[in-house]
All heavy atoms as TSV, in Angstrom:
chain	resi	resn	atom	element	x	y	z
A	1	MET	N	N	26.369	-6.772	1.413
A	1	MET	CA	C	25.249	-6.557	2.299
A	1	MET	C	C	24.483	-5.296	1.909
A	1	MET	O	O	25.081	-4.273	1.657
A	1	MET	CB	C	25.742	-6.347	3.732
A	1	MET	CG	C	26.082	-7.584	4.448
A	1	MET	SD	S	26.249	-7.158	6.180
A	1	MET	CE	C	27.530	-8.240	6.613
A	2	ALA	N	N	23.182	-5.393	1.880
A	2	ALA	CA	C	22.343	-4.235	1.558
A	2	ALA	C	C	22.042	-3.463	2.826
A	2	ALA	O	O	21.738	-4.043	3.860
A	2	ALA	CB	C	21.041	-4.703	0.921
A	3	SER	N	N	22.166	-2.162	2.733
A	3	SER	CA	C	21.837	-1.359	3.910
A	3	SER	C	C	20.367	-0.997	3.856
A	3	SER	O	O	19.828	-0.697	2.811
A	3	SER	CB	C	22.692	-0.084	3.959
A	3	SER	OG	O	22.384	0.735	2.861
A	4	SER	N	N	19.730	-1.070	5.004
A	4	SER	CA	C	18.315	-0.712	5.041
A	4	SER	C	C	18.171	0.661	5.668
A	4	SER	O	O	18.723	0.946	6.728
A	4	SER	CB	C	17.530	-1.743	5.848
A	4	SER	OG	O	17.990	-1.768	7.169
A	5	LYS	N	N	17.464	1.508	4.977
A	5	LYS	CA	C	17.246	2.864	5.443
A	5	LYS	C	C	15.822	2.975	5.969
A	5	LYS	O	O	14.877	2.625	5.283
A	5	LYS	CB	C	17.469	3.860	4.304
A	5	LYS	CG	C	17.378	5.296	4.739
A	5	LYS	CD	C	17.680	6.222	3.592
A	5	LYS	CE	C	17.583	7.654	4.057
A	5	LYS	NZ	N	17.815	8.603	2.991
A	6	VAL	N	N	15.673	3.433	7.186
A	6	VAL	CA	C	14.355	3.593	7.775
A	6	VAL	C	C	13.774	4.908	7.292
A	6	VAL	O	O	14.389	5.958	7.420
A	6	VAL	CB	C	14.436	3.572	9.324
A	6	VAL	CG1	C	13.069	3.816	9.927
A	6	VAL	CG2	C	15.021	2.266	9.803
A	7	GLN	N	N	12.610	4.827	6.723
A	7	GLN	CA	C	11.950	6.017	6.202
A	7	GLN	C	C	11.050	6.602	7.287
A	7	GLN	O	O	10.271	5.890	7.906
A	7	GLN	CB	C	11.116	5.627	4.990
A	7	GLN	CG	C	10.644	6.800	4.191
A	7	GLN	CD	C	9.960	6.338	2.906
A	7	GLN	OE1	O	9.462	5.224	2.839
A	7	GLN	NE2	N	9.953	7.186	1.920
A	8	SER	N	N	11.173	7.895	7.532
A	8	SER	CA	C	10.338	8.505	8.546
A	8	SER	C	C	8.959	8.786	7.981
A	8	SER	O	O	8.808	9.067	6.797
A	8	SER	CB	C	10.981	9.792	9.067
A	8	SER	OG	O	11.162	10.706	8.020
A	9	PRO	N	N	7.927	8.706	8.821
A	9	PRO	CA	C	6.567	8.923	8.353
A	9	PRO	C	C	6.308	10.389	8.015
A	9	PRO	O	O	7.066	11.270	8.423
A	9	PRO	CB	C	5.709	8.480	9.540
A	9	PRO	CG	C	6.595	8.645	10.720
A	9	PRO	CD	C	7.997	8.386	10.233
A	10	ALA	N	N	5.227	10.632	7.292
A	10	ALA	CA	C	4.866	11.999	6.906
A	10	ALA	C	C	4.651	12.880	8.138
A	10	ALA	O	O	4.986	14.049	8.144
A	10	ALA	CB	C	3.614	11.975	6.052
A	11	TYR	N	N	4.081	12.303	9.165
A	11	TYR	CA	C	3.877	13.021	10.424
A	11	TYR	C	C	4.737	12.336	11.481
A	11	TYR	O	O	4.377	11.268	11.961
A	11	TYR	CB	C	2.408	12.984	10.852
A	11	TYR	CG	C	1.524	13.734	9.899
A	11	TYR	CD1	C	0.752	13.063	8.973
A	11	TYR	CD2	C	1.483	15.123	9.916
A	11	TYR	CE1	C	-0.048	13.753	8.084
A	11	TYR	CE2	C	0.681	15.816	9.030
A	11	TYR	CZ	C	-0.084	15.139	8.120
A	11	TYR	OH	O	-0.871	15.816	7.253
A	12	PRO	N	N	5.864	12.931	11.840
A	12	PRO	CA	C	6.762	12.286	12.797
A	12	PRO	C	C	6.084	11.890	14.102
A	12	PRO	O	O	6.410	10.887	14.697
A	12	PRO	CB	C	7.840	13.343	13.037
A	12	PRO	CG	C	7.819	14.185	11.820
A	12	PRO	CD	C	6.387	14.184	11.353
A	13	SER	N	N	5.111	12.670	14.557
A	13	SER	CA	C	4.453	12.341	15.816
A	13	SER	C	C	3.680	11.027	15.724
A	13	SER	O	O	3.399	10.401	16.737
A	13	SER	CB	C	3.517	13.468	16.249
A	13	SER	OG	O	2.483	13.625	15.312
A	14	ALA	N	N	3.335	10.626	14.506
A	14	ALA	CA	C	2.615	9.373	14.325
A	14	ALA	C	C	3.561	8.178	14.327
A	14	ALA	O	O	3.117	7.044	14.293
A	14	ALA	CB	C	1.825	9.412	13.027
A	15	ALA	N	N	4.846	8.450	14.394
A	15	ALA	CA	C	5.834	7.379	14.344
A	15	ALA	C	C	5.770	6.494	15.583
A	15	ALA	O	O	6.056	5.313	15.509
A	15	ALA	CB	C	7.236	7.953	14.188
A	16	ARG	N	N	5.389	7.091	16.694
A	16	ARG	CA	C	5.374	6.326	17.938
A	16	ARG	C	C	4.003	6.415	18.586
A	16	ARG	O	O	3.424	7.492	18.706
A	16	ARG	CB	C	6.421	6.881	18.891
A	16	ARG	CG	C	7.833	6.664	18.369
A	16	ARG	CD	C	8.902	7.213	19.297
A	16	ARG	NE	N	8.592	6.993	20.687
A	16	ARG	CZ	C	8.744	7.926	21.633
A	16	ARG	NH1	N	9.200	9.109	21.343
A	16	ARG	NH2	N	8.444	7.665	22.886
A	17	LEU	N	N	3.506	5.284	19.029
A	17	LEU	CA	C	2.221	5.240	19.709
A	17	LEU	C	C	2.233	6.134	20.943
A	17	LEU	O	O	1.249	6.796	21.248
A	17	LEU	CB	C	1.898	3.798	20.096
A	17	LEU	CG	C	0.573	3.572	20.801
A	17	LEU	CD1	C	-0.590	4.008	19.916
A	17	LEU	CD2	C	0.424	2.120	21.179
A	18	ALA	N	N	3.370	6.200	21.624
A	18	ALA	CA	C	3.463	7.006	22.837
A	18	ALA	C	C	3.246	8.487	22.566
A	18	ALA	O	O	2.908	9.247	23.470
A	18	ALA	CB	C	4.813	6.792	23.519
A	19	ASP	N	N	3.416	8.917	21.312
A	19	ASP	CA	C	3.203	10.317	20.954
A	19	ASP	C	C	1.747	10.607	20.604
A	19	ASP	O	O	1.374	11.753	20.418
A	19	ASP	CB	C	4.085	10.698	19.757
A	19	ASP	CG	C	5.560	10.671	20.102
A	19	ASP	OD1	O	5.902	10.863	21.286
A	19	ASP	OD2	O	6.363	10.465	19.186
A	20	SER	N	N	0.946	9.583	20.520
A	20	SER	CA	C	-0.455	9.736	20.139
A	20	SER	C	C	-1.277	10.275	21.307
A	20	SER	O	O	-1.021	9.950	22.468
A	20	SER	CB	C	-1.015	8.379	19.719
A	20	SER	OG	O	-2.412	8.432	19.596
A	21	GLU	N	N	-2.291	11.076	20.977
A	21	GLU	CA	C	-3.218	11.546	22.005
A	21	GLU	C	C	-4.020	10.377	22.580
A	21	GLU	O	O	-4.609	10.500	23.656
A	21	GLU	CB	C	-4.172	12.581	21.421
A	21	GLU	CG	C	-3.498	13.887	21.068
A	21	GLU	CD	C	-4.473	14.911	20.502
A	21	GLU	OE1	O	-5.698	14.749	20.691
A	21	GLU	OE2	O	-3.996	15.863	19.885
A	22	CYS	N	N	-4.036	9.272	21.893
A	22	CYS	CA	C	-4.796	8.105	22.319
A	22	CYS	C	C	-3.992	7.157	23.206
A	22	CYS	O	O	-4.508	6.134	23.642
A	22	CYS	CB	C	-5.311	7.356	21.100
A	22	CYS	SG	S	-6.376	8.361	20.050
A	23	TYR	N	N	-2.763	7.496	23.455
A	23	TYR	CA	C	-1.902	6.607	24.243
A	23	TYR	C	C	-2.488	6.291	25.622
A	23	TYR	O	O	-2.472	5.129	26.040
A	23	TYR	CB	C	-0.496	7.202	24.354
A	23	TYR	CG	C	0.486	6.277	25.032
A	23	TYR	CD1	C	0.872	5.083	24.425
A	23	TYR	CD2	C	1.026	6.581	26.275
A	23	TYR	CE1	C	1.771	4.226	25.040
A	23	TYR	CE2	C	1.920	5.735	26.893
A	23	TYR	CZ	C	2.290	4.558	26.269
A	23	TYR	OH	O	3.173	3.720	26.880
A	24	PRO	N	N	-3.030	7.279	26.351
A	24	PRO	CA	C	-3.617	6.936	27.661
A	24	PRO	C	C	-4.759	5.924	27.550
A	24	PRO	O	O	-4.867	5.015	28.385
A	24	PRO	CB	C	-4.126	8.286	28.192
A	24	PRO	CG	C	-3.268	9.296	27.508
A	24	PRO	CD	C	-3.014	8.728	26.133
A	25	ALA	N	N	-5.591	6.043	26.530
A	25	ALA	CA	C	-6.683	5.089	26.338
A	25	ALA	C	C	-6.130	3.714	25.977
A	25	ALA	O	O	-6.657	2.685	26.414
A	25	ALA	CB	C	-7.633	5.593	25.255
A	26	TYR	N	N	-5.070	3.700	25.187
A	26	TYR	CA	C	-4.412	2.448	24.804
A	26	TYR	C	C	-3.856	1.731	26.038
A	26	TYR	O	O	-4.110	0.546	26.244
A	26	TYR	CB	C	-3.296	2.760	23.810
A	26	TYR	CG	C	-2.377	1.614	23.507
A	26	TYR	CD1	C	-2.760	0.594	22.648
A	26	TYR	CD2	C	-1.101	1.563	24.056
A	26	TYR	CE1	C	-1.913	-0.458	22.356
A	26	TYR	CE2	C	-0.240	0.516	23.776
A	26	TYR	CZ	C	-0.655	-0.497	22.931
A	26	TYR	OH	O	0.186	-1.535	22.648
A	27	THR	N	N	-3.132	2.474	26.870
A	27	THR	CA	C	-2.543	1.849	28.058
A	27	THR	C	C	-3.616	1.420	29.047
A	27	THR	O	O	-3.467	0.396	29.713
A	27	THR	CB	C	-1.524	2.784	28.746
A	27	THR	OG1	O	-2.145	4.026	29.052
A	27	THR	CG2	C	-0.313	3.018	27.867
A	28	ALA	N	N	-4.719	2.187	29.133
A	28	ALA	CA	C	-5.820	1.788	30.014
A	28	ALA	C	C	-6.429	0.466	29.558
A	28	ALA	O	O	-6.770	-0.389	30.383
A	28	ALA	CB	C	-6.881	2.881	30.053
A	29	SER	N	N	-6.537	0.285	28.249
A	29	SER	CA	C	-7.061	-0.977	27.711
A	29	SER	C	C	-6.163	-2.146	28.080
A	29	SER	O	O	-6.634	-3.203	28.510
A	29	SER	CB	C	-7.170	-0.904	26.184
A	29	SER	OG	O	-8.110	0.051	25.797
A	30	LEU	N	N	-4.864	-1.949	27.915
A	30	LEU	CA	C	-3.919	-3.019	28.256
A	30	LEU	C	C	-3.928	-3.327	29.747
A	30	LEU	O	O	-3.883	-4.488	30.156
A	30	LEU	CB	C	-2.505	-2.639	27.816
A	30	LEU	CG	C	-2.272	-2.546	26.311
A	30	LEU	CD1	C	-0.815	-2.193	26.031
A	30	LEU	CD2	C	-2.660	-3.834	25.607
A	31	LYS	N	N	-4.003	-2.281	30.554
A	31	LYS	CA	C	-4.026	-2.462	32.010
A	31	LYS	C	C	-5.282	-3.227	32.419
A	31	LYS	O	O	-5.231	-4.111	33.276
A	31	LYS	CB	C	-3.976	-1.094	32.699
A	31	LYS	CG	C	-3.934	-1.169	34.192
A	31	LYS	CD	C	-2.629	-1.764	34.665
A	31	LYS	CE	C	-2.548	-1.707	36.178
A	31	LYS	NZ	N	-1.417	-2.456	36.694
A	32	CYS	N	N	-6.400	-2.888	31.805
A	32	CYS	CA	C	-7.647	-3.587	32.089
A	32	CYS	C	C	-7.514	-5.078	31.777
A	32	CYS	O	O	-7.912	-5.927	32.575
A	32	CYS	CB	C	-8.786	-2.965	31.287
A	32	CYS	SG	S	-10.391	-3.732	31.582
A	33	LEU	N	N	-6.950	-5.389	30.621
A	33	LEU	CA	C	-6.749	-6.794	30.257
A	33	LEU	C	C	-5.855	-7.504	31.265
A	33	LEU	O	O	-6.090	-8.668	31.613
A	33	LEU	CB	C	-6.152	-6.891	28.858
A	33	LEU	CG	C	-7.091	-6.561	27.707
A	33	LEU	CD1	C	-6.321	-6.488	26.397
A	33	LEU	CD2	C	-8.223	-7.568	27.609
A	34	GLU	N	N	-4.857	-6.789	31.728
A	34	GLU	CA	C	-3.943	-7.359	32.719
A	34	GLU	C	C	-4.683	-7.640	34.032
A	34	GLU	O	O	-4.559	-8.718	34.605
A	34	GLU	CB	C	-2.805	-6.365	32.958
A	34	GLU	CG	C	-1.671	-6.891	33.781
A	34	GLU	CD	C	-0.574	-5.845	33.901
A	34	GLU	OE1	O	-0.026	-5.424	32.861
A	34	GLU	OE2	O	-0.299	-5.449	35.043
A	35	VAL	N	N	-5.471	-6.686	34.481
A	35	VAL	CA	C	-6.197	-6.810	35.748
A	35	VAL	C	C	-7.232	-7.937	35.689
A	35	VAL	O	O	-7.405	-8.684	36.650
A	35	VAL	CB	C	-6.879	-5.460	36.111
A	35	VAL	CG1	C	-7.887	-5.625	37.229
A	35	VAL	CG2	C	-5.833	-4.427	36.478
A	36	PHE	N	N	-7.909	-8.061	34.556
A	36	PHE	CA	C	-8.976	-9.051	34.427
A	36	PHE	C	C	-8.544	-10.310	33.687
A	36	PHE	O	O	-9.374	-11.006	33.095
A	36	PHE	CB	C	-10.202	-8.419	33.757
A	36	PHE	CG	C	-10.899	-7.412	34.623
A	36	PHE	CD1	C	-10.794	-6.053	34.355
A	36	PHE	CD2	C	-11.628	-7.811	35.734
A	36	PHE	CE1	C	-11.422	-5.116	35.156
A	36	PHE	CE2	C	-12.260	-6.883	36.545
A	36	PHE	CZ	C	-12.150	-5.533	36.254
A	37	ASN	N	N	-7.247	-10.601	33.728
A	37	ASN	CA	C	-6.719	-11.839	33.145
A	37	ASN	C	C	-7.181	-12.053	31.712
A	37	ASN	O	O	-7.650	-13.132	31.353
A	37	ASN	CB	C	-7.081	-13.047	34.005
A	37	ASN	CG	C	-6.463	-12.968	35.380
A	37	ASN	OD1	O	-5.294	-12.636	35.515
A	37	ASN	ND2	N	-7.259	-13.216	36.411
A	38	SER	N	N	-7.065	-11.022	30.894
A	38	SER	CA	C	-7.381	-11.054	29.464
A	38	SER	C	C	-8.859	-11.315	29.158
A	38	SER	O	O	-9.197	-11.739	28.058
A	38	SER	CB	C	-6.506	-12.081	28.732
A	38	SER	OG	O	-5.153	-11.727	28.856
A	39	ASP	N	N	-9.725	-11.041	30.118
A	39	ASP	CA	C	-11.168	-11.172	29.883
A	39	ASP	C	C	-11.650	-9.918	29.157
A	39	ASP	O	O	-11.932	-8.888	29.762
A	39	ASP	CB	C	-11.910	-11.350	31.202
A	39	ASP	CG	C	-13.406	-11.586	31.018
A	39	ASP	OD1	O	-13.908	-11.428	29.879
A	39	ASP	OD2	O	-14.070	-11.918	32.015
A	40	LYS	N	N	-11.726	-10.011	27.845
A	40	LYS	CA	C	-12.065	-8.846	27.012
A	40	LYS	C	C	-13.441	-8.277	27.315
A	40	LYS	O	O	-13.658	-7.077	27.169
A	40	LYS	CB	C	-11.971	-9.217	25.532
A	40	LYS	CG	C	-10.563	-9.543	25.095
A	40	LYS	CD	C	-10.535	-9.964	23.646
A	40	LYS	CE	C	-9.140	-10.383	23.243
A	40	LYS	NZ	N	-9.091	-10.900	21.879
A	41	SER	N	N	-14.354	-9.114	27.752
A	41	SER	CA	C	-15.712	-8.637	28.015
A	41	SER	C	C	-15.740	-7.605	29.148
A	41	SER	O	O	-16.611	-6.745	29.183
A	41	SER	CB	C	-16.636	-9.805	28.360
A	41	SER	OG	O	-16.251	-10.394	29.598
A	42	LYS	N	N	-14.783	-7.667	30.054
A	42	LYS	CA	C	-14.728	-6.717	31.167
A	42	LYS	C	C	-14.088	-5.390	30.762
A	42	LYS	O	O	-14.136	-4.429	31.522
A	42	LYS	CB	C	-13.935	-7.327	32.318
A	42	LYS	CG	C	-14.478	-8.643	32.810
A	42	LYS	CD	C	-14.694	-8.609	34.276
A	42	LYS	CE	C	-15.000	-9.983	34.783
A	42	LYS	NZ	N	-16.334	-10.155	35.245
A	43	CYS	N	N	-13.493	-5.337	29.586
A	43	CYS	CA	C	-12.730	-4.156	29.166
A	43	CYS	C	C	-13.331	-3.450	27.957
A	43	CYS	O	O	-12.709	-2.548	27.399
A	43	CYS	CB	C	-11.289	-4.568	28.863
A	43	CYS	SG	S	-10.461	-5.349	30.253
A	44	GLN	N	N	-14.541	-3.810	27.581
A	44	GLN	CA	C	-15.142	-3.257	26.364
A	44	GLN	C	C	-15.218	-1.735	26.396
A	44	GLN	O	O	-14.976	-1.073	25.399
A	44	GLN	CB	C	-16.527	-3.854	26.129
A	44	GLN	CG	C	-17.097	-3.498	24.768
A	44	GLN	CD	C	-16.223	-3.993	23.624
A	44	GLN	OE1	O	-15.855	-5.158	23.578
A	44	GLN	NE2	N	-15.891	-3.106	22.704
A	45	GLU	N	N	-15.527	-1.160	27.549
A	45	GLU	CA	C	-15.619	0.299	27.650
A	45	GLU	C	C	-14.274	0.952	27.313
A	45	GLU	O	O	-14.221	1.958	26.607
A	45	GLU	CB	C	-16.052	0.704	29.060
A	45	GLU	CG	C	-16.294	2.186	29.204
A	45	GLU	CD	C	-16.813	2.566	30.578
A	45	GLU	OE1	O	-17.473	1.738	31.229
A	45	GLU	OE2	O	-16.534	3.707	30.986
A	46	HIS	N	N	-13.184	0.356	27.786
A	46	HIS	CA	C	-11.853	0.874	27.469
A	46	HIS	C	C	-11.567	0.780	25.968
A	46	HIS	O	O	-10.999	1.695	25.376
A	46	HIS	CB	C	-10.773	0.116	28.247
A	46	HIS	CG	C	-10.820	0.345	29.712
A	46	HIS	ND1	N	-10.378	1.508	30.298
A	46	HIS	CD2	C	-11.257	-0.436	30.725
A	46	HIS	CE1	C	-10.535	1.435	31.598
A	46	HIS	NE2	N	-11.070	0.257	31.881
A	47	PHE	N	N	-11.957	-0.346	25.366
A	47	PHE	CA	C	-11.744	-0.531	23.929
A	47	PHE	C	C	-12.523	0.509	23.128
A	47	PHE	O	O	-12.015	1.057	22.156
A	47	PHE	CB	C	-12.178	-1.931	23.482
A	47	PHE	CG	C	-11.450	-3.063	24.145
A	47	PHE	CD1	C	-12.082	-4.280	24.335
A	47	PHE	CD2	C	-10.137	-2.929	24.586
A	47	PHE	CE1	C	-11.420	-5.334	24.937
A	47	PHE	CE2	C	-9.470	-3.985	25.195
A	47	PHE	CZ	C	-10.121	-5.184	25.366
A	48	ASP	N	N	-13.758	0.766	23.565
A	48	ASP	CA	C	-14.602	1.735	22.858
A	48	ASP	C	C	-14.020	3.140	22.926
A	48	ASP	O	O	-14.033	3.876	21.936
A	48	ASP	CB	C	-16.021	1.715	23.419
A	48	ASP	CG	C	-16.754	0.410	23.131
A	48	ASP	OD1	O	-16.326	-0.348	22.231
A	48	ASP	OD2	O	-17.760	0.141	23.820
A	49	VAL	N	N	-13.489	3.517	24.094
A	49	VAL	CA	C	-12.876	4.837	24.254
A	49	VAL	C	C	-11.664	4.967	23.335
A	49	VAL	O	O	-11.493	5.981	22.651
A	49	VAL	CB	C	-12.479	5.086	25.731
A	49	VAL	CG1	C	-11.604	6.315	25.875
A	49	VAL	CG2	C	-13.718	5.215	26.601
A	50	TYR	N	N	-10.833	3.927	23.310
A	50	TYR	CA	C	-9.642	3.949	22.451
A	50	TYR	C	C	-10.039	4.007	20.973
A	50	TYR	O	O	-9.482	4.790	20.202
A	50	TYR	CB	C	-8.784	2.714	22.724
A	50	TYR	CG	C	-7.579	2.614	21.822
A	50	TYR	CD1	C	-6.554	3.549	21.889
A	50	TYR	CD2	C	-7.466	1.576	20.902
A	50	TYR	CE1	C	-5.448	3.461	21.057
A	50	TYR	CE2	C	-6.364	1.481	20.073
A	50	TYR	CZ	C	-5.356	2.422	20.161
A	50	TYR	OH	O	-4.274	2.339	19.337
A	51	LYS	N	N	-11.017	3.209	20.584
A	51	LYS	CA	C	-11.464	3.179	19.191
A	51	LYS	C	C	-11.989	4.552	18.762
A	51	LYS	O	O	-11.677	5.030	17.667
A	51	LYS	CB	C	-12.554	2.117	19.021
A	51	LYS	CG	C	-13.033	1.936	17.616
A	51	LYS	CD	C	-14.063	0.816	17.548
A	51	LYS	CE	C	-14.596	0.633	16.155
A	51	LYS	NZ	N	-15.578	-0.451	16.083
A	52	GLU	N	N	-12.768	5.201	19.615
A	52	GLU	CA	C	-13.308	6.524	19.298
A	52	GLU	C	C	-12.187	7.557	19.195
A	52	GLU	O	O	-12.197	8.423	18.323
A	52	GLU	CB	C	-14.326	6.939	20.363
A	52	GLU	CG	C	-15.071	8.197	20.028
A	52	GLU	CD	C	-15.914	8.114	18.758
A	52	GLU	OE1	O	-16.382	7.009	18.394
A	52	GLU	OE2	O	-16.112	9.168	18.122
A	53	CYS	N	N	-11.207	7.459	20.075
A	53	CYS	CA	C	-10.066	8.366	20.035
A	53	CYS	C	C	-9.306	8.213	18.725
A	53	CYS	O	O	-8.970	9.204	18.073
A	53	CYS	CB	C	-9.141	8.104	21.227
A	53	CYS	SG	S	-7.715	9.206	21.278
A	54	LYS	N	N	-9.030	6.973	18.327
A	54	LYS	CA	C	-8.308	6.732	17.076
A	54	LYS	C	C	-9.111	7.237	15.877
A	54	LYS	O	O	-8.544	7.771	14.927
A	54	LYS	CB	C	-7.999	5.234	16.903
A	54	LYS	CG	C	-6.974	4.694	17.877
A	54	LYS	CD	C	-5.657	5.397	17.773
A	54	LYS	CE	C	-4.881	4.981	16.554
A	54	LYS	NZ	N	-3.547	5.603	16.472
A	55	LYS	N	N	-10.426	7.106	15.935
A	55	LYS	CA	C	-11.282	7.590	14.858
A	55	LYS	C	C	-11.145	9.109	14.731
A	55	LYS	O	O	-10.964	9.638	13.626
A	55	LYS	CB	C	-12.729	7.204	15.142
A	55	LYS	CG	C	-13.707	7.623	14.090
A	55	LYS	CD	C	-15.106	7.174	14.467
A	55	LYS	CE	C	-16.131	7.707	13.490
A	55	LYS	NZ	N	-17.503	7.357	13.893
A	56	LYS	N	N	-11.199	9.809	15.868
A	56	LYS	CA	C	-11.066	11.271	15.845
A	56	LYS	C	C	-9.673	11.686	15.386
A	56	LYS	O	O	-9.522	12.658	14.640
A	56	LYS	CB	C	-11.366	11.851	17.231
A	56	LYS	CG	C	-12.829	11.792	17.580
A	56	LYS	CD	C	-13.088	12.331	18.965
A	56	LYS	CE	C	-14.563	12.211	19.308
A	56	LYS	NZ	N	-14.840	12.620	20.679
A	57	GLU	N	N	-8.665	10.966	15.816
A	57	GLU	CA	C	-7.290	11.257	15.410
A	57	GLU	C	C	-7.144	11.099	13.894
A	57	GLU	O	O	-6.533	11.937	13.225
A	57	GLU	CB	C	-6.348	10.309	16.148
A	57	GLU	CG	C	-4.908	10.693	16.119
A	57	GLU	CD	C	-4.071	9.774	16.994
A	57	GLU	OE1	O	-3.954	8.571	16.682
A	57	GLU	OE2	O	-3.529	10.264	17.996
A	58	ARG	N	N	-7.730	10.054	13.352
A	58	ARG	CA	C	-7.675	9.801	11.912
A	58	ARG	C	C	-8.414	10.890	11.145
A	58	ARG	O	O	-7.926	11.395	10.128
A	58	ARG	CB	C	-8.276	8.429	11.600
A	58	ARG	CG	C	-8.255	8.086	10.137
A	58	ARG	CD	C	-8.853	6.702	9.892
A	58	ARG	NE	N	-8.839	6.382	8.486
A	58	ARG	CZ	C	-9.785	6.732	7.614
A	58	ARG	NH1	N	-10.829	7.414	8.023
A	58	ARG	NH2	N	-9.679	6.387	6.349
A	59	GLU	N	N	-9.594	11.260	11.626
A	59	GLU	CA	C	-10.374	12.316	10.961
A	59	GLU	C	C	-9.605	13.634	10.943
A	59	GLU	O	O	-9.612	14.356	9.949
A	59	GLU	CB	C	-11.722	12.487	11.653
A	59	GLU	CG	C	-12.676	11.339	11.378
A	59	GLU	CD	C	-13.921	11.364	12.250
A	59	GLU	OE1	O	-14.022	12.219	13.155
A	59	GLU	OE2	O	-14.797	10.508	12.027
A	60	ALA	N	N	-8.939	13.956	12.046
A	60	ALA	CA	C	-8.148	15.193	12.118
A	60	ALA	C	C	-6.991	15.146	11.120
A	60	ALA	O	O	-6.688	16.140	10.461
A	60	ALA	CB	C	-7.620	15.407	13.535
A	61	ARG	N	N	-6.345	13.984	10.991
A	61	ARG	CA	C	-5.247	13.829	10.041
A	61	ARG	C	C	-5.743	13.992	8.606
A	61	ARG	O	O	-5.121	14.683	7.795
A	61	ARG	CB	C	-4.577	12.465	10.231
A	61	ARG	CG	C	-3.324	12.285	9.379
A	61	ARG	CD	C	-2.627	10.956	9.624
A	61	ARG	NE	N	-3.474	9.825	9.278
A	61	ARG	CZ	C	-4.003	8.970	10.140
A	61	ARG	NH1	N	-3.774	9.093	11.430
A	61	ARG	NH2	N	-4.764	7.966	9.733
A	62	LEU	N	N	-6.891	13.396	8.306
A	62	LEU	CA	C	-7.459	13.520	6.965
A	62	LEU	C	C	-7.828	14.965	6.664
A	62	LEU	O	O	-7.620	15.449	5.546
A	62	LEU	CB	C	-8.681	12.614	6.817
A	62	LEU	CG	C	-8.395	11.118	6.802
A	62	LEU	CD1	C	-9.702	10.330	6.815
A	62	LEU	CD2	C	-7.551	10.726	5.616
A	63	GLU	N	N	-8.349	15.675	7.642
A	63	GLU	CA	C	-8.712	17.082	7.458
A	63	GLU	C	C	-7.465	17.923	7.195
A	63	GLU	O	O	-7.465	18.792	6.329
A	63	GLU	CB	C	-9.461	17.606	8.691
A	63	GLU	CG	C	-9.984	19.007	8.530
A	63	GLU	CD	C	-11.025	19.156	7.417
A	63	GLU	OE1	O	-11.750	18.179	7.126
A	63	GLU	OE2	O	-11.098	20.248	6.828
A	64	ARG	N	N	-6.384	17.656	7.937
A	64	ARG	CA	C	-5.122	18.366	7.692
A	64	ARG	C	C	-4.652	18.123	6.267
A	64	ARG	O	O	-4.204	19.045	5.586
A	64	ARG	CB	C	-4.029	17.901	8.667
A	64	ARG	CG	C	-4.088	18.518	10.026
A	64	ARG	CD	C	-2.808	18.284	10.810
A	64	ARG	NE	N	-2.360	16.897	10.830
A	64	ARG	CZ	C	-2.697	16.001	11.750
A	64	ARG	NH1	N	-3.497	16.332	12.735
A	64	ARG	NH2	N	-2.230	14.775	11.691
A	65	ASN	N	N	-4.762	16.897	5.816
A	65	ASN	CA	C	-4.331	16.560	4.456
A	65	ASN	C	C	-5.190	17.235	3.399
A	65	ASN	O	O	-4.689	17.675	2.380
A	65	ASN	CB	C	-4.352	15.041	4.237
A	65	ASN	CG	C	-3.235	14.358	4.986
A	65	ASN	OD1	O	-2.291	14.987	5.439
A	65	ASN	ND2	N	-3.371	13.042	5.151
A	66	ARG	N	N	-6.494	17.312	3.661
A	66	ARG	CA	C	-7.383	17.983	2.722
A	66	ARG	C	C	-7.056	19.471	2.596
A	66	ARG	O	O	-7.197	20.053	1.539
A	66	ARG	CB	C	-8.836	17.842	3.181
A	66	ARG	CG	C	-9.560	16.677	2.583
A	66	ARG	CD	C	-11.042	16.758	2.804
A	66	ARG	NE	N	-11.399	16.639	4.213
A	66	ARG	CZ	C	-11.622	15.485	4.843
A	66	ARG	NH1	N	-11.531	14.355	4.187
A	66	ARG	NH2	N	-11.960	15.467	6.105
A	67	ASN	N	N	-6.633	20.063	3.696
A	67	ASN	CA	C	-6.338	21.500	3.706
A	67	ASN	C	C	-4.993	21.834	3.080
A	67	ASN	O	O	-4.698	22.993	2.828
A	67	ASN	CB	C	-6.390	22.050	5.141
A	67	ASN	CG	C	-7.802	22.034	5.677
A	67	ASN	OD1	O	-8.775	22.081	4.925
A	67	ASN	ND2	N	-7.942	21.951	6.983
A	68	ARG	N	N	-4.199	20.822	2.841
A	68	ARG	CA	C	-2.907	21.047	2.164
A	68	ARG	C	C	-3.153	21.155	0.660
A	68	ARG	O	O	-4.001	20.470	0.118
A	68	ARG	CB	C	-1.975	19.859	2.376
A	68	ARG	CG	C	-1.376	19.772	3.713
A	68	ARG	CD	C	-0.541	18.535	3.698
A	68	ARG	NE	N	0.476	18.549	4.711
A	68	ARG	CZ	C	1.376	17.618	4.832
A	68	ARG	NH1	N	1.418	16.616	3.977
A	68	ARG	NH2	N	2.270	17.682	5.772
A	69	SER	N	N	-2.362	21.956	0.027
A	69	SER	CA	C	-2.447	22.033	-1.426
A	69	SER	C	C	-1.078	21.734	-2.009
A	69	SER	O	O	-0.077	22.281	-1.561
A	69	SER	CB	C	-2.902	23.421	-1.869
A	69	SER	OG	O	-2.834	23.511	-3.264
A	70	LEU	N	N	-1.051	20.893	-2.999
A	70	LEU	CA	C	0.218	20.564	-3.635
A	70	LEU	C	C	0.672	21.672	-4.567
A	70	LEU	O	O	1.816	21.709	-5.003
A	70	LEU	CB	C	0.085	19.258	-4.420
A	70	LEU	CG	C	-0.223	18.013	-3.601
A	70	LEU	CD1	C	-0.444	16.834	-4.527
A	70	LEU	CD2	C	0.903	17.721	-2.631
A	71	PHE	N	N	-0.230	22.578	-4.890
A	71	PHE	CA	C	0.087	23.591	-5.890
A	71	PHE	C	C	0.160	25.012	-5.341
A	71	PHE	O	O	0.076	25.959	-6.073
A	71	PHE	CB	C	-0.977	23.532	-7.010
A	71	PHE	CG	C	-1.080	22.182	-7.610
A	71	PHE	CD1	C	-2.152	21.356	-7.309
A	71	PHE	CD2	C	-0.100	21.701	-8.451
A	71	PHE	CE1	C	-2.253	20.092	-7.842
A	71	PHE	CE2	C	-0.185	20.429	-8.993
A	71	PHE	CZ	C	-1.267	19.620	-8.694
A	72	SER	N	N	0.291	25.146	-4.036
A	72	SER	CA	C	0.336	26.501	-3.485
A	72	SER	C	C	1.748	26.976	-3.242
A	72	SER	O	O	2.686	26.295	-3.337
A	72	SER	CB	C	-0.442	26.587	-2.192
A	72	SER	OG	O	0.029	25.662	-1.251
């Protein structure tokens, strides 16, 4: 039997959605879908907020990576 080793991500906080700053927007989107019986048209504002949050989170991660130097 082969053993599988779980590799941790470069940023441990990114390992779990619950650790993301966008988690509240994510859960609000899901709650909206639940309340409106999966009618996505009623939840677009929630989706937009979550999408913008993820965009900012990604940009911040890319900026952190740019500021790192492999040769310092």
